[in-house]
C-alpha positions as CSV (number, residue, x, y, z in Angstrom):
1,M,-19.5,41.3,-21.1
2,E,-17.7,38.2,-22.4
3,G,-20.7,35.9,-21.8
4,V,-23.0,38.1,-23.8
5,R,-20.5,38.2,-26.7
6,L,-20.4,34.4,-26.7
7,L,-24.1,34.1,-26.8
8,E,-24.3,36.7,-29.7
9,A,-21.8,34.6,-31.5
10,G,-24.1,31.5,-31.1
11,L,-21.7,29.8,-28.6
12,A,-24.3,28.8,-26.0
13,R,-22.2,26.0,-24.4
14,E,-19.2,28.3,-24.0
15,A,-21.5,30.9,-22.5
16,Q,-22.8,28.4,-19.9
17,D,-19.2,27.5,-19.0
18,Y,-18.6,31.3,-18.6
19,I,-21.6,31.5,-16.2
20,R,-20.3,28.6,-14.1
21,S,-16.7,29.9,-14.0
22,T,-17.6,33.5,-13.0
23,R,-20.4,32.7,-10.5
24,A,-18.1,32.9,-7.5
25,E,-15.7,35.7,-8.5
26,D,-18.1,37.9,-10.4
27,P,-21.7,36.9,-9.5
28,L,-23.2,40.1,-11.1
29,A,-21.7,39.3,-14.5
30,S,-22.7,35.7,-14.2
31,S,-26.3,36.7,-13.4
32,L,-26.5,39.1,-16.2
33,V,-25.4,36.5,-18.7
34,E,-28.1,34.2,-17.3
35,V,-30.7,36.8,-18.0
36,F,-29.5,37.2,-21.6
37,L,-29.4,33.4,-22.0
38,A,-33.0,33.2,-20.9
39,L,-33.9,35.9,-23.4
40,R,-32.1,34.1,-26.3
41,R,-34.0,30.9,-25.3
42,H,-37.3,32.9,-25.6
43,N,-38.1,32.4,-21.9
44,P,-39.5,35.8,-21.0
45,S,-40.8,34.9,-17.6
46,E,-37.3,33.7,-16.5
47,V,-35.9,37.0,-17.8
48,I,-38.3,38.9,-15.7
49,R,-37.8,36.8,-12.6
50,L,-34.0,37.0,-12.8
51,G,-33.7,40.5,-14.2
52,S,-36.0,42.2,-11.7
53,R,-33.8,40.9,-8.9
54,L,-30.8,42.5,-10.5
55,L,-32.2,46.0,-10.8
56,R,-31.0,47.2,-7.4
57,K,-27.5,45.7,-8.0
58,V,-27.0,47.7,-11.3
59,S,-28.5,51.0,-10.0
60,D,-25.1,52.5,-9.7
61,K,-23.8,51.0,-13.0
62,P,-25.7,52.9,-15.7
63,E,-24.1,51.0,-18.6
64,L,-25.4,47.7,-17.3
65,A,-28.7,49.2,-16.1
66,G,-29.5,50.4,-19.6
67,T,-28.8,47.0,-21.1
68,L,-30.9,45.3,-18.4
69,F,-33.8,47.7,-19.0
70,S,-33.7,46.8,-22.7
71,W,-33.7,43.0,-22.0
72,L,-36.6,43.4,-19.6
73,G,-38.5,45.4,-22.2
74,S,-38.0,42.7,-24.8
75,A,-39.2,40.1,-22.3
76,Y,-42.4,42.0,-21.6
77,R,-42.9,42.5,-25.3
78,I,-42.7,38.8,-25.9
79,M,-45.1,38.2,-23.0
80,G,-47.7,40.4,-24.7
81,E,-47.3,43.3,-22.2
82,P,-46.5,46.3,-24.5
83,D,-47.3,48.9,-21.8
84,T,-44.8,47.6,-19.4
85,A,-42.3,46.9,-22.2
86,E,-42.5,50.5,-23.2
87,N,-41.7,51.7,-19.7
88,Y,-38.5,49.7,-19.7
89,F,-37.5,50.8,-23.2
90,L,-38.0,54.5,-22.1
91,R,-35.7,53.9,-19.2
92,A,-33.1,52.3,-21.5
93,I,-33.3,55.5,-23.7
94,E,-32.8,57.7,-20.7
95,V,-29.8,55.8,-19.5
96,G,-28.3,55.6,-23.1
97,E,-28.6,59.3,-23.6
98,H,-27.1,60.0,-20.2
99,T,-24.1,57.7,-20.7
100,G,-23.6,58.3,-24.4
101,Q,-24.7,54.9,-25.8
102,P,-26.2,55.8,-29.2
103,E,-26.8,52.2,-30.2
104,L,-28.7,51.5,-27.0
105,V,-30.9,54.6,-27.7
106,A,-31.5,53.8,-31.3
107,G,-32.4,50.1,-30.5
108,A,-34.8,51.1,-27.7
109,K,-36.5,53.7,-29.9
110,T,-37.1,51.3,-32.7
111,D,-38.4,48.8,-30.1
112,I,-41.0,51.4,-29.0
113,F,-41.9,52.0,-32.6
114,F,-42.8,48.4,-33.1
115,L,-44.8,48.5,-29.8
116,M,-46.8,51.5,-31.1
117,F,-47.4,49.7,-34.3
118,S,-48.7,46.6,-32.5
119,R,-51.2,48.8,-30.6
120,G,-52.4,50.3,-33.9
121,E,-51.1,53.8,-33.0
122,Y,-50.3,54.4,-36.7
123,V,-50.7,58.2,-36.9
124,P,-48.4,59.3,-34.0
125,L,-46.0,56.5,-35.1
126,Y,-45.8,57.9,-38.6
127,R,-44.7,61.3,-37.2
128,R,-42.1,59.7,-34.9
129,V,-40.6,57.4,-37.5
130,T,-40.2,60.2,-40.1
131,E,-38.7,62.5,-37.4
132,F,-36.3,59.6,-36.4
133,L,-35.2,59.1,-40.0
134,R,-34.7,62.8,-40.5
135,T,-32.6,63.5,-37.3
136,G,-31.2,60.1,-36.3
137,G,-28.0,58.4,-37.3
138,S,-27.6,55.0,-38.9
139,G,-28.7,53.0,-35.9
140,G,-32.1,51.4,-36.4
141,R,-32.4,53.0,-39.9
142,I,-33.4,49.8,-41.8
143,L,-36.1,48.9,-39.3
144,A,-37.4,52.4,-39.3
145,L,-37.6,52.3,-43.1
146,Y,-39.4,49.0,-42.9
147,L,-42.0,50.5,-40.6
148,L,-42.3,53.6,-42.8
149,S,-43.1,51.4,-45.8
150,L,-45.7,49.5,-43.7
151,L,-47.3,52.7,-42.6
152,E,-47.4,54.1,-46.1
153,M,-49.1,51.0,-47.3
154,I,-51.7,51.3,-44.5
155,R,-52.3,54.9,-45.4
156,G,-53.0,54.0,-49.0
157,E,-49.6,55.3,-50.4
158,S,-48.6,52.0,-52.1
159,A,-46.3,53.7,-54.7
160,R,-44.3,55.4,-52.0
161,A,-44.1,52.2,-49.9
162,L,-42.9,50.2,-52.9
163,D,-40.2,52.9,-53.7
164,T,-38.9,52.7,-50.1
165,I,-38.7,48.9,-50.2
166,D,-37.1,48.6,-53.6
167,S,-34.5,51.2,-52.6
168,L,-33.4,48.9,-49.8
169,F,-33.1,46.0,-52.2
170,D,-31.4,48.0,-54.9
171,S,-28.8,49.4,-52.5
172,G,-28.0,46.0,-51.1
173,E,-29.2,47.1,-47.6
174,A,-31.9,44.5,-47.3
175,G,-29.4,42.0,-45.8
176,R,-30.8,39.9,-43.0
177,F,-34.1,41.6,-43.4
178,K,-34.6,40.3,-46.9
179,L,-37.4,37.8,-46.0
180,S,-39.3,40.4,-44.0
181,L,-39.1,42.9,-46.8
182,L,-40.2,40.3,-49.3
183,E,-43.3,39.6,-47.3
184,L,-44.0,43.4,-47.0
185,R,-43.4,44.0,-50.7
186,G,-45.9,41.2,-51.4
187,S,-48.6,43.1,-49.4
188,V,-47.8,46.3,-51.2
189,L,-47.9,44.6,-54.6
190,R,-51.3,43.1,-53.7
191,L,-52.7,46.5,-53.0
192,A,-51.2,47.7,-56.3
193,G,-53.1,44.9,-58.1
194,R,-49.9,43.1,-59.1
195,L,-51.2,39.8,-57.7
196,D,-48.8,37.4,-59.5
197,E,-45.7,39.3,-58.3
198,A,-47.2,39.5,-54.8
199,L,-47.8,35.8,-54.7
200,N,-44.2,35.1,-55.8
201,D,-42.8,37.4,-53.0
202,Y,-45.0,35.7,-50.4
203,L,-43.9,32.2,-51.5
204,E,-40.2,33.2,-51.6
205,S,-40.5,34.7,-48.1
206,A,-42.3,31.6,-46.8
207,S,-39.8,29.2,-48.4
208,G,-36.9,31.2,-46.9
209,Y,-38.3,31.1,-43.4
210,A,-39.2,27.4,-43.8
211,D,-35.7,26.5,-44.9
212,I,-34.3,27.7,-41.6
213,G,-37.1,26.1,-39.6
214,G,-38.7,29.5,-38.8
215,A,-42.3,29.4,-37.4
216,Y,-42.8,32.8,-38.9
217,S,-43.0,31.1,-42.3
218,A,-46.8,30.7,-41.6
219,F,-47.3,34.4,-41.9
220,P,-46.4,34.8,-45.6
221,A,-47.9,31.4,-46.4
222,A,-51.3,32.6,-45.0
223,K,-51.0,35.8,-47.1
224,A,-50.2,33.8,-50.2
225,L,-53.4,31.7,-49.7
226,E,-55.5,34.8,-49.2
227,I,-54.7,35.7,-52.8
228,T,-55.3,32.3,-54.2
229,R,-58.6,31.8,-52.3
230,L,-60.0,35.2,-53.1
231,A,-58.8,35.2,-56.8
232,G,-59.9,31.7,-57.4
233,L,-56.4,30.4,-58.2
234,E,-55.0,26.9,-57.6
235,N,-53.2,26.6,-54.3
236,P,-49.4,26.8,-54.9
237,R,-46.8,24.5,-53.5
238,P,-48.9,22.4,-51.1
239,G,-45.8,20.8,-49.6
240,L,-44.4,24.2,-48.6
241,L,-47.8,25.2,-47.2
242,R,-48.0,22.1,-45.0
243,K,-44.5,22.6,-43.7
244,C,-45.3,26.2,-42.9
245,V,-48.4,25.2,-41.0
246,D,-46.5,22.6,-39.0
247,L,-43.8,25.1,-38.1
248,G,-46.3,27.8,-37.2
249,K,-48.1,25.5,-34.7
250,K,-44.8,25.3,-32.8
251,G,-44.4,29.1,-32.6
252,S,-45.9,31.8,-30.4
253,W,-49.5,33.0,-30.5
254,G,-49.0,35.0,-33.7
255,E,-47.5,32.1,-35.6
256,Q,-50.2,29.8,-34.4
257,A,-52.8,32.2,-35.6
258,A,-51.1,32.2,-39.0
259,A,-51.2,28.4,-39.1
260,R,-54.9,28.5,-38.2
261,E,-55.6,31.0,-41.0
262,T,-53.7,28.8,-43.5
263,E,-55.6,25.7,-42.5
264,A,-58.9,27.7,-42.8
265,L,-58.1,29.0,-46.2
266,L,-57.3,25.4,-47.4
267,S,-60.8,24.4,-46.5
268,E,-63.1,24.2,-49.5
269,D,-66.2,24.9,-47.4
270,D,-66.9,28.6,-47.2
271,P,-68.7,28.5,-43.8
272,A,-66.0,26.4,-42.2
273,A,-63.3,28.6,-43.7
274,A,-65.1,31.8,-42.4
275,Q,-65.3,30.4,-38.9
276,G,-61.6,29.4,-38.9
277,L,-60.6,32.8,-40.2
278,Y,-62.6,34.5,-37.6
279,E,-60.9,32.5,-34.8
280,A,-57.5,33.2,-36.4
281,S,-58.3,37.0,-36.5
282,L,-59.0,36.9,-32.8
283,D,-55.7,35.2,-32.1
284,Y,-53.9,37.6,-34.3
285,F,-55.4,40.5,-32.3
286,R,-54.4,38.9,-29.0
287,A,-50.9,38.5,-30.5
288,Y,-50.7,42.2,-31.4
289,Q,-50.7,41.6,-35.1
290,P,-53.2,44.3,-36.2
291,V,-52.8,44.1,-40.0
292,E,-53.1,40.4,-40.0
293,A,-56.1,40.5,-37.6
294,F,-57.9,43.0,-39.9
295,L,-57.2,41.1,-43.2
296,S,-58.0,37.7,-41.8
297,G,-61.2,39.1,-40.3
298,L,-62.1,40.9,-43.6
299,T,-61.6,37.6,-45.5
300,S,-63.8,35.8,-43.0
301,A,-66.5,38.4,-43.4
302,F,-66.5,38.1,-47.2
303,L,-66.7,34.3,-47.1
304,A,-69.4,34.4,-44.4
305,W,-71.4,37.0,-46.4
306,R,-71.1,34.9,-49.5
307,A,-72.2,31.7,-47.7
308,E,-74.8,33.5,-45.5
309,S,-73.0,32.1,-42.4
310,P,-74.1,33.4,-38.9
311,V,-70.4,34.1,-38.1
312,F,-70.8,37.3,-40.3
313,Q,-72.3,39.4,-37.4
314,K,-69.5,38.4,-35.0
315,V,-66.7,39.2,-37.4
316,A,-68.4,42.5,-38.4
317,R,-68.3,43.5,-34.7
318,F,-64.7,42.5,-34.5
319,L,-63.8,44.6,-37.6
320,A,-65.6,47.7,-36.6
321,P,-62.8,49.4,-34.6
322,L,-60.1,48.1,-36.9
323,A,-61.5,49.3,-40.2
324,P,-60.9,53.1,-39.7
325,L,-57.3,52.4,-38.8
326,H,-56.6,50.7,-42.2
327,P,-57.9,53.1,-44.9
328,G,-55.4,51.8,-47.5
329,F,-57.2,48.5,-47.8
330,A,-60.2,50.2,-49.3
331,S,-58.4,50.1,-52.7
332,D,-57.5,46.4,-52.3
333,P,-58.4,44.7,-55.7
334,L,-59.6,41.6,-53.9
335,L,-61.6,42.9,-51.0
336,G,-61.7,46.7,-51.4
337,E,-65.1,46.8,-53.0
338,F,-66.6,44.5,-50.3
339,L,-65.0,46.6,-47.6
340,N,-66.5,49.8,-49.0
341,S,-70.0,48.3,-49.1
342,L,-69.5,47.0,-45.6
343,S,-68.6,50.4,-44.1
344,P,-72.1,51.5,-43.1
345,L,-72.6,48.3,-41.1
346,L,-69.2,48.7,-39.4
347,C,-70.1,52.2,-38.3
348,Y,-73.3,50.8,-36.8
349,Q,-71.3,48.2,-35.0
350,M,-69.3,50.9,-33.3
351,K,-72.2,51.7,-31.0
352,P,-71.8,50.8,-27.3
353,S,-72.0,47.1,-26.6
354,S,-74.7,45.5,-24.4
355,D,-74.2,44.6,-20.7
356,Q,-73.3,41.0,-21.6
357,G,-69.9,39.7,-20.5
358,I,-67.4,41.4,-18.1
359,K,-67.4,45.2,-17.7
360,A,-64.8,46.8,-15.5
361,W,-64.1,50.4,-14.5
362,L,-60.4,50.7,-13.6
363,T,-60.2,54.5,-13.3
364,G,-61.5,55.9,-10.1
365,E,-63.0,53.3,-7.8
366,L,-62.7,49.7,-9.1
367,A,-66.1,48.3,-10.2
368,V,-66.8,45.1,-12.0
369,S,-70.1,43.7,-13.4
370,V,-70.9,40.4,-15.2
371,D,-73.9,40.4,-17.5
372,G,-75.1,43.6,-16.0
373,Q,-74.9,42.4,-12.4
374,R,-72.4,44.3,-10.2
375,L,-69.9,42.1,-8.4
376,S,-69.5,42.7,-4.7
377,L,-65.8,42.9,-4.0
378,T,-66.3,42.9,-0.3
379,G,-64.9,39.9,1.5
380,W,-62.4,39.0,-1.2
381,R,-60.6,42.3,-1.6
382,N,-57.4,40.9,-0.1
383,D,-57.7,37.5,-1.7
384,K,-55.3,36.4,-4.4
385,S,-58.3,35.8,-6.7
386,L,-59.1,39.5,-6.6
387,M,-55.5,40.3,-7.6
388,L,-55.7,37.7,-10.4
389,L,-58.8,39.4,-11.7
390,V,-57.2,42.9,-11.5
391,Y,-54.1,41.7,-13.3
392,L,-56.1,40.1,-16.1
393,L,-58.3,43.1,-16.5
394,L,-55.4,45.5,-16.6
395,S,-53.2,43.3,-18.9
396,P,-53.4,44.1,-22.6
397,R,-55.9,41.7,-24.3
398,H,-56.7,40.4,-20.8
399,R,-54.4,37.4,-21.0
400,M,-51.3,36.5,-19.0
401,A,-49.0,33.5,-19.0
402,W,-49.4,31.3,-16.0
403,D,-45.8,31.5,-14.9
404,H,-45.9,35.3,-15.1
405,L,-48.9,35.2,-12.8
406,L,-47.0,33.0,-10.4
407,Y,-44.2,35.6,-10.2
408,L,-46.7,38.4,-9.7
409,L,-48.9,36.7,-7.1
410,W,-46.2,34.8,-5.1
411,P,-42.9,36.5,-5.9
412,K,-41.1,35.0,-2.9
413,E,-42.4,31.5,-3.3
414,K,-39.5,29.2,-4.2
415,D,-41.6,26.0,-4.5
416,R,-43.1,26.4,-8.0
417,E,-45.4,23.4,-7.6
418,R,-46.9,24.9,-4.5
419,A,-47.4,28.2,-6.3
420,R,-49.0,26.5,-9.2
421,N,-51.5,24.7,-6.8
422,R,-52.3,28.1,-5.3
423,L,-52.9,29.6,-8.7
424,H,-55.3,26.8,-9.5
425,V,-57.2,27.6,-6.3
426,A,-57.3,31.3,-7.1
427,V,-58.6,30.5,-10.6
428,S,-61.3,28.3,-9.2
429,V,-62.4,31.0,-6.7
430,L,-62.4,33.7,-9.4
431,R,-64.6,31.5,-11.7
432,K,-67.0,31.0,-8.8
433,H,-67.3,34.8,-8.2
434,L,-67.8,35.4,-12.0
435,A,-70.6,32.8,-11.9
436,R,-69.8,32.0,-15.6
437,P,-66.6,29.8,-15.6
438,E,-66.2,30.1,-19.3
439,L,-65.3,33.8,-18.9
440,L,-61.9,32.7,-17.6
441,S,-60.4,30.3,-20.0
442,R,-57.0,28.5,-20.2
443,K,-55.4,28.6,-23.7
444,G,-52.0,27.0,-23.8
445,D,-49.8,28.7,-21.3
446,F,-52.2,31.7,-21.0
447,Y,-55.2,32.5,-18.8
448,Q,-57.6,34.6,-20.7
449,L,-60.7,36.7,-19.7
450,E,-63.3,36.4,-22.4
451,D,-65.8,39.1,-23.5
452,V,-64.3,42.0,-21.6
453,W,-64.8,45.8,-21.8
454,T,-62.8,48.2,-19.6
455,D,-62.9,51.9,-19.4
456,F,-59.1,51.9,-19.7
457,G,-59.3,50.0,-23.0
458,E,-62.1,52.3,-24.2
459,M,-59.8,55.3,-23.6
460,E,-57.1,53.6,-25.7
461,D,-59.5,52.8,-28.5
462,L,-61.0,56.4,-28.5
463,L,-57.5,57.9,-28.7
464,R,-56.5,55.6,-31.6
465,R,-59.6,56.5,-33.5
466,A,-59.1,60.2,-32.8
467,D,-55.6,59.9,-34.2
468,S,-56.9,58.3,-37.4
469,A,-59.9,60.6,-37.8
470,R,-59.7,62.9,-40.8
471,D,-62.6,65.1,-39.8
472,P,-61.5,67.6,-37.1
473,A,-65.0,67.6,-35.6
474,E,-65.0,63.8,-35.3
475,R,-61.6,63.9,-33.8
476,E,-62.7,66.4,-31.1
477,K,-65.8,64.3,-30.4
478,L,-63.7,61.2,-29.8
479,L,-61.1,63.1,-27.6
480,S,-64.0,64.6,-25.6
481,R,-65.3,61.1,-24.8
482,A,-61.7,60.0,-23.9
483,R,-61.3,62.9,-21.5
484,E,-64.4,61.8,-19.6
485,V,-62.8,58.4,-19.1
486,A,-59.4,59.8,-18.2
487,K,-60.5,62.0,-15.3
488,G,-59.9,59.4,-12.7
489,E,-56.7,57.8,-11.4
490,L,-55.9,54.2,-12.4
491,L,-56.7,51.7,-9.6
492,P,-56.0,54.1,-6.7
493,E,-56.9,51.2,-4.3
494,F,-53.6,49.5,-5.1
495,P,-50.9,52.2,-4.6
496,Y,-47.9,50.0,-4.0
497,D,-48.2,47.2,-6.6
498,P,-45.2,47.2,-9.0
499,Y,-47.2,45.7,-11.9
500,I,-50.0,48.2,-11.6
501,D,-47.5,51.0,-11.3
502,E,-46.1,50.0,-14.7
503,H,-49.5,50.4,-16.3
504,R,-50.1,53.6,-14.3
505,Q,-47.1,55.2,-16.0
506,Y,-48.5,54.2,-19.4
507,Y,-51.9,55.5,-18.4
508,E,-50.4,58.9,-17.5
509,R,-48.7,59.1,-20.9
510,L,-52.1,58.4,-22.6
511,R,-53.7,61.1,-20.4
512,K,-51.2,63.7,-21.6
513,R,-52.1,62.8,-25.2
514,V,-55.8,63.0,-24.5
515,F,-55.6,66.4,-22.8
516,G,-53.0,67.7,-25.3
517,K,-50.2,68.3,-22.8
């Protein structure tokens, strides 16, 4: 499509002229370019709103359908909905294989790889990436090697990870991925004990991103400060760090978490730094940045332990499920010894939590309790506030953007202001039913349920831990517990809801893994 080509060339004004000129003679082409334009503008809710309406119109045009599936997958990934994103990427692969579009297939496969990484599915991902590199073509190879290096680092194979990264630099293949590879190499060098080299790579990556105004610069900046804070070194290049913080605050949830971590590390007060790092680790986790969440949390725990801060117990509970997934950091020269001494406490923290907060059973009949008291769903089962609760419980990390909620709850409402007012009413009603208004918070553009446990999430966690378990008996014990959860259907009370159907497909894929099918 000509409009897409113009956007890929950075000619946004010309693309908009193309949209206007083709709207009458070729409305489908014009609409598709509008979807891609919304994606390039990082407006995922608009991509979903426009793209979902086009699905029927491209059902008999597989070349266009595959591309649209890929765009919708990217939009849901940006929205923090990896389960739904994966469903669309799988559809793109199916179409690409059927129509002979190898680039579409390779791109969608690497997109799924990054989704798996964001969910902490490291063991199955390692198998799939190595198989992809062994049998695939050139499409997606650089990104697959990047992921392979990252996984090797997490597994504790720093030498192999460094060889993979250096081979990309030596062969001249790094190209536009240079800054990302520099950041990754910095992490690998840190684990190898080459702290000066690691610090240089982090700062070069941060400087490169900052020069182009990239909010992502906050990520390598935060990692550089982890080294200086833990090694007792002077903070390098304060002007660069301040710029990275300012850029990060303008980015998405992950970049904002990195900016918060950087500010926390700049604080000379250990208790204050520990609290800030803990909050940053929670935001990293919500942004599907598992490595950053773990390292920020581990640094928080160390500073809290050293200062005897009460935040230590909170961050220990947070780290408990993440620690088994990251065995490579046990050899970290800065925090490895502390992590190893912390392991018994983390194992204790893996015991079932108390009845405090929200508990929801989504498999079988829907049931919800707050602080141990079962909520009666009678009388508001057909209310929008109930659907708001269900969507937030089902959504990964239990958060959703307000404009996405508008689309889900009132898809045919054209008056957005009226829809926003209705959402405010639904939020108020839900808070009243929960009896603890603070359990439903508003953070920026997102509504967030706080202190939540669901059986669906428990099954995901058990499966991740089973994948990473080295003891076969421990693995079988975890899978057995997951099978108990996976016996029921996901939210059978809502058989015709498209959003729930997307998660139902993901749930069925998890069930196949749990039962070994």
